[in-house]
C-alpha positions, 0 to 999 in steps of 0.5 A: 648717349643716355640711358633710357631706362635709368631715366625717372619720370614726374610720376615715379618720383610723386608719392601715392595716395594710395594708402591714404584713407579719403573721405568725403562724405555729403554734410547736411547742412539742415544740422548744423549750428546756427550763427544766431545760437551764438551767444553775442555780448553787445559792446559799451552803452558808452561807447553808443552814447560818445558815437552818437554825441559826436556824430550829431556834434559835427551835424550841428556844427555844419548848420552853424557855421553855414548859418554863421555864413549866411547871416555874417554882417563883415561882406555883403552876399549877393542874393543868389551867394546866399542862396547858394550858401542857405542851399549847402547848408541844409543839404549837407545838415541832412545829409549829415543829420541823416548817416549820424541816425544809421550810425546811431542805430548801427551801432547797436548791431555790433557786438561779439563773441568770445569761446574757447576755439574761435571769437566773433565780430557780429555788424551791418545794420543793412548789409550784417556781417559776422565774421569769426577767426579760430584760435589757431588761426591768431598770430597777435592781438593789439589794444588800440586807443584813441584820445577820446576812447581813453579818457572814456576808458574805451578800448578796439581790440585788433586781430589779425590772423597769420599770414595776414599784414593786416588786422581780420576784424578789429572789435570797437566799444570794448571797457579798457578790462573787458578789453584786456581780459579778452587780449590776455585769455586769447595770447594764453588760450593761443599758447595752450592750443599750439601745445596740445 
């Protein structure tokens, strides 16, 4: 026979919160610091120049290929086929040109801010975004370079948060020296913050 008095209910095994101090005061949002007050730094100017050059090169490559196909002499195109090729080339050229202009303007909006306790990255021309990562939540930082970035001595900094498989955000267009120094600062500061 089971003694009903010796059974422990889940309520008896749970710790009580009576002695724990608790506060939930209202915060006046008008007194919070503004994100615009952050001292954001622009990306390297040669990053924007290289991106602009790449996008406009692709745009004019599309135009040249389309015109070569239109005016080629190896096989005769019907007037209907020639019109379709010309129209497709002009549409692709226009779209590529607009995308190039968008990236040219959007790259000017990219910036970052490094502080003692966090790092922020701002981007976006139409849809603006500001991502802030506290130093204590950073798991690791990677420095990445593609072939064009290596040639231009530029680098991307990928910041990974604890528990995340993908990077939280990426800061492109940093000079190699600046990317290395920011990475070193984050790694050293993260260690110091954990020890404190």
